[in-house]
VEXMI-566842 format. One record per atom (N, C-alpha, C): residue in three letters; residue number from 1; atom name; chain; z, y, x. Coordinates in steps of 0.05 Angstrom, whole numbers. Layout:
% residues N
{pt 'ALA',NUM,'CA','A',{Z,Y,X}}
...
END
This chain:
% residues 68
{pt 'MET',1,'N','A',{1022,2134,-1309}}
{pt 'MET',1,'CA','A',{1026,2106,-1310}}
{pt 'MET',1,'C','A',{1042,2097,-1286}}
{pt 'TYR',2,'N','A',{1061,2079,-1290}}
{pt 'TYR',2,'CA','A',{1073,2067,-1269}}
{pt 'TYR',2,'C','A',{1061,2039,-1268}}
{pt 'ILE',3,'N','A',{1059,2028,-1243}}
{pt 'ILE',3,'CA','A',{1048,2002,-1242}}
{pt 'ILE',3,'C','A',{1068,1982,-1257}}
{pt 'GLU',4,'N','A',{1095,1992,-1254}}
{pt 'GLU',4,'CA','A',{1115,1975,-1268}}
{pt 'GLU',4,'C','A',{1110,1974,-1299}}
{pt 'ASN',5,'N','A',{1097,1993,-1310}}
{pt 'ASN',5,'CA','A',{1092,1994,-1339}}
{pt 'ASN',5,'C','A',{1065,1985,-1347}}
{pt 'LEU',6,'N','A',{1051,1974,-1328}}
{pt 'LEU',6,'CA','A',{1025,1962,-1336}}
{pt 'LEU',6,'C','A',{1027,1943,-1360}}
{pt 'LYS',7,'N','A',{1045,1925,-1360}}
{pt 'LYS',7,'CA','A',{1046,1905,-1380}}
{pt 'LYS',7,'C','A',{1050,1918,-1406}}
{pt 'GLU',8,'N','A',{1068,1939,-1408}}
{pt 'GLU',8,'CA','A',{1073,1951,-1433}}
{pt 'GLU',8,'C','A',{1049,1967,-1443}}
{pt 'LEU',9,'N','A',{1037,1980,-1425}}
{pt 'LEU',9,'CA','A',{1013,1996,-1432}}
{pt 'LEU',9,'C','A',{990,1976,-1443}}
{pt 'ARG',10,'N','A',{987,1953,-1428}}
{pt 'ARG',10,'CA','A',{966,1936,-1437}}
{pt 'ARG',10,'C','A',{974,1924,-1466}}
{pt 'LYS',11,'N','A',{999,1916,-1469}}
{pt 'LYS',11,'CA','A',{1007,1906,-1495}}
{pt 'LYS',11,'C','A',{1004,1927,-1516}}
{pt 'MET',12,'N','A',{1012,1952,-1510}}
{pt 'MET',12,'CA','A',{1010,1974,-1530}}
{pt 'MET',12,'C','A',{982,1978,-1539}}
{pt 'LYS',13,'N','A',{962,1973,-1524}}
{pt 'LYS',13,'CA','A',{933,1975,-1529}}
{pt 'LYS',13,'C','A',{924,1947,-1542}}
{pt 'ASN',14,'N','A',{941,1927,-1542}}
{pt 'ASN',14,'CA','A',{933,1900,-1554}}
{pt 'ASN',14,'C','A',{911,1888,-1538}}
{pt 'ILE',15,'N','A',{913,1889,-1511}}
{pt 'ILE',15,'CA','A',{895,1876,-1493}}
{pt 'ILE',15,'C','A',{908,1853,-1478}}
{pt 'SER',16,'N','A',{895,1832,-1479}}
{pt 'SER',16,'CA','A',{905,1808,-1463}}
{pt 'SER',16,'C','A',{901,1811,-1433}}
{pt 'GLN',17,'N','A',{916,1798,-1418}}
{pt 'GLN',17,'CA','A',{911,1796,-1388}}
{pt 'GLN',17,'C','A',{884,1788,-1381}}
{pt 'VAL',18,'N','A',{874,1769,-1394}}
{pt 'VAL',18,'CA','A',{848,1756,-1391}}
{pt 'VAL',18,'C','A',{828,1778,-1395}}
{pt 'ARG',19,'N','A',{830,1791,-1417}}
{pt 'ARG',19,'CA','A',{810,1813,-1423}}
{pt 'ARG',19,'C','A',{812,1835,-1405}}
{pt 'CYS',20,'N','A',{836,1843,-1398}}
{pt 'CYS',20,'CA','A',{838,1866,-1377}}
{pt 'CYS',20,'C','A',{825,1858,-1350}}
{pt 'SER',21,'N','A',{832,1833,-1342}}
{pt 'SER',21,'CA','A',{819,1824,-1319}}
{pt 'SER',21,'C','A',{790,1823,-1318}}
{pt 'HIS',22,'N','A',{778,1812,-1340}}
{pt 'HIS',22,'CA','A',{750,1812,-1345}}
{pt 'HIS',22,'C','A',{738,1839,-1343}}
{pt 'ASP',23,'N','A',{749,1857,-1359}}
{pt 'ASP',23,'CA','A',{737,1884,-1362}}
{pt 'ASP',23,'C','A',{740,1902,-1338}}
{pt 'THR',24,'N','A',{761,1899,-1320}}
{pt 'THR',24,'CA','A',{764,1912,-1298}}
{pt 'THR',24,'C','A',{753,1900,-1272}}
{pt 'GLY',25,'N','A',{748,1876,-1274}}
{pt 'GLY',25,'CA','A',{741,1861,-1250}}
{pt 'GLY',25,'C','A',{761,1854,-1231}}
{pt 'ILE',26,'N','A',{788,1858,-1240}}
{pt 'ILE',26,'CA','A',{810,1850,-1225}}
{pt 'ILE',26,'C','A',{817,1823,-1229}}
{pt 'PRO',27,'N','A',{820,1806,-1208}}
{pt 'PRO',27,'CA','A',{827,1778,-1212}}
{pt 'PRO',27,'C','A',{853,1773,-1229}}
{pt 'LEU',28,'N','A',{852,1755,-1246}}
{pt 'LEU',28,'CA','A',{874,1750,-1264}}
{pt 'LEU',28,'C','A',{900,1747,-1251}}
{pt 'ARG',29,'N','A',{903,1733,-1228}}
{pt 'ARG',29,'CA','A',{927,1726,-1214}}
{pt 'ARG',29,'C','A',{935,1755,-1202}}
{pt 'THR',30,'N','A',{917,1772,-1192}}
{pt 'THR',30,'CA','A',{926,1798,-1181}}
{pt 'THR',30,'C','A',{938,1815,-1203}}
{pt 'LEU',31,'N','A',{925,1815,-1227}}
{pt 'LEU',31,'CA','A',{938,1831,-1250}}
{pt 'LEU',31,'C','A',{965,1820,-1256}}
{pt 'GLN',32,'N','A',{968,1794,-1257}}
{pt 'GLN',32,'CA','A',{993,1783,-1264}}
{pt 'GLN',32,'C','A',{1016,1789,-1243}}
{pt 'ARG',33,'N','A',{1006,1792,-1218}}
{pt 'ARG',33,'CA','A',{1026,1800,-1195}}
{pt 'ARG',33,'C','A',{1034,1829,-1200}}
{pt 'TYR',34,'N','A',{1015,1846,-1207}}
{pt 'TYR',34,'CA','A',{1020,1873,-1213}}
{pt 'TYR',34,'C','A',{1041,1876,-1234}}
{pt 'GLU',35,'N','A',{1038,1863,-1254}}
{pt 'GLU',35,'CA','A',{1056,1863,-1276}}
{pt 'GLU',35,'C','A',{1086,1854,-1270}}
{pt 'LYS',36,'N','A',{1087,1833,-1252}}
{pt 'LYS',36,'CA','A',{1111,1824,-1244}}
{pt 'LYS',36,'C','A',{1124,1840,-1223}}
{pt 'GLY',37,'N','A',{1109,1860,-1213}}
{pt 'GLY',37,'CA','A',{1120,1877,-1190}}
{pt 'GLY',37,'C','A',{1119,1864,-1163}}
{pt 'GLU',38,'N','A',{1103,1843,-1159}}
{pt 'GLU',38,'CA','A',{1099,1829,-1136}}
{pt 'GLU',38,'C','A',{1079,1841,-1116}}
{pt 'ASN',39,'N','A',{1063,1859,-1127}}
{pt 'ASN',39,'CA','A',{1042,1873,-1113}}
{pt 'ASN',39,'C','A',{1038,1899,-1122}}
{pt 'ILE',40,'N','A',{1037,1921,-1107}}
{pt 'ILE',40,'CA','A',{1035,1950,-1116}}
{pt 'ILE',40,'C','A',{1005,1955,-1122}}
{pt 'GLY',41,'N','A',{986,1940,-1112}}
{pt 'GLY',41,'CA','A',{959,1944,-1120}}
{pt 'GLY',41,'C','A',{942,1958,-1098}}
{pt 'ASP',42,'N','A',{917,1950,-1095}}
{pt 'ASP',42,'CA','A',{899,1961,-1078}}
{pt 'ASP',42,'C','A',{886,1984,-1091}}
{pt 'THR',43,'N','A',{876,2005,-1077}}
{pt 'THR',43,'CA','A',{867,2029,-1088}}
{pt 'THR',43,'C','A',{845,2025,-1105}}
{pt 'GLU',44,'N','A',{826,2009,-1099}}
{pt 'GLU',44,'CA','A',{802,2002,-1116}}
{pt 'GLU',44,'C','A',{812,1992,-1144}}
{pt 'TYR',45,'N','A',{829,1974,-1142}}
{pt 'TYR',45,'CA','A',{840,1963,-1168}}
{pt 'TYR',45,'C','A',{856,1982,-1185}}
{pt 'LEU',46,'N','A',{871,1997,-1170}}
{pt 'LEU',46,'CA','A',{887,2019,-1186}}
{pt 'LEU',46,'C','A',{869,2038,-1198}}
{pt 'CYS',47,'N','A',{847,2048,-1187}}
{pt 'CYS',47,'CA','A',{827,2065,-1197}}
{pt 'CYS',47,'C','A',{815,2051,-1221}}
{pt 'SER',48,'N','A',{808,2025,-1219}}
{pt 'SER',48,'CA','A',{796,2011,-1239}}
{pt 'SER',48,'C','A',{815,2012,-1265}}
{pt 'LEU',49,'N','A',{841,2007,-1262}}
{pt 'LEU',49,'CA','A',{860,2008,-1283}}
{pt 'LEU',49,'C','A',{863,2035,-1295}}
{pt 'MET',50,'N','A',{861,2055,-1278}}
{pt 'MET',50,'CA','A',{865,2083,-1287}}
{pt 'MET',50,'C','A',{840,2090,-1305}}
{pt 'ASP',51,'N','A',{816,2082,-1296}}
{pt 'ASP',51,'CA','A',{793,2088,-1313}}
{pt 'ASP',51,'C','A',{794,2072,-1337}}
{pt 'TYR',52,'N','A',{802,2046,-1336}}
{pt 'TYR',52,'CA','A',{803,2028,-1358}}
{pt 'TYR',52,'C','A',{820,2039,-1381}}
{pt 'PHE',53,'N','A',{844,2050,-1373}}
{pt 'PHE',53,'CA','A',{866,2060,-1390}}
{pt 'PHE',53,'C','A',{862,2090,-1396}}
{pt 'GLY',54,'N','A',{845,2103,-1383}}
{pt 'GLY',54,'CA','A',{838,2132,-1388}}
{pt 'GLY',54,'C','A',{862,2148,-1376}}
{pt 'LEU',55,'N','A',{871,2141,-1353}}
{pt 'LEU',55,'CA','A',{893,2156,-1340}}
{pt 'LEU',55,'C','A',{881,2173,-1319}}
{pt 'LYS',56,'N','A',{899,2194,-1310}}
{pt 'LYS',56,'CA','A',{892,2210,-1287}}
{pt 'LYS',56,'C','A',{910,2206,-1264}}
{pt 'THR',57,'N','A',{904,2215,-1242}}
{pt 'THR',57,'CA','A',{922,2213,-1218}}
{pt 'THR',57,'C','A',{948,2225,-1223}}
{pt 'SER',58,'N','A',{949,2248,-1239}}
{pt 'SER',58,'CA','A',{975,2260,-1245}}
{pt 'SER',58,'C','A',{993,2242,-1261}}
{pt 'ASP',59,'N','A',{982,2224,-1275}}
{pt 'ASP',59,'CA','A',{998,2204,-1291}}
{pt 'ASP',59,'C','A',{1014,2188,-1272}}
{pt 'LEU',60,'N','A',{1003,2180,-1250}}
{pt 'LEU',60,'CA','A',{1017,2163,-1229}}
{pt 'LEU',60,'C','A',{1037,2181,-1215}}
{pt 'VAL',61,'N','A',{1032,2204,-1208}}
{pt 'VAL',61,'CA','A',{1049,2222,-1193}}
{pt 'VAL',61,'C','A',{1073,2229,-1211}}
{pt 'GLN',62,'N','A',{1069,2236,-1236}}
{pt 'GLN',62,'CA','A',{1091,2243,-1254}}
{pt 'GLN',62,'C','A',{1108,2220,-1260}}
{pt 'GLY',63,'N','A',{1096,2195,-1261}}
{pt 'GLY',63,'CA','A',{1111,2170,-1265}}
{pt 'GLY',63,'C','A',{1132,2169,-1241}}
{pt 'ASN',64,'N','A',{1121,2171,-1219}}
{pt 'ASN',64,'CA','A',{1139,2168,-1193}}
{pt 'ASN',64,'C','A',{1160,2190,-1191}}
{pt 'ASN',65,'N','A',{1157,2213,-1203}}
{pt 'ASN',65,'CA','A',{1176,2233,-1202}}
{pt 'ASN',65,'C','A',{1194,2233,-1225}}
{pt 'GLY',66,'N','A',{1193,2213,-1243}}
{pt 'GLY',66,'CA','A',{1210,2212,-1266}}
{pt 'GLY',66,'C','A',{1199,2225,-1291}}
{pt 'GLY',67,'N','A',{1173,2233,-1290}}
{pt 'GLY',67,'CA','A',{1161,2246,-1314}}
{pt 'GLY',67,'C','A',{1162,2275,-1314}}
{pt 'GLY',68,'N','A',{1150,2287,-1335}}
{pt 'GLY',68,'CA','A',{1155,2316,-1337}}
{pt 'GLY',68,'C','A',{1132,2332,-1333}}
END
């Protein structure tokens, strides 16, 4: 997962920002900033998002290296 693709991932799973915020405990404004690329995220919140969407650390690493 790329933080830049958070919005697409969330929409693909048909989850609203409000629901994602509530389910993960991430403040709504923080989540909105992530989706706009205004903030790369704090480790605790990134871990929450990874757990929420069922992602692994390798998903982040692969995304940063162009996939594969």
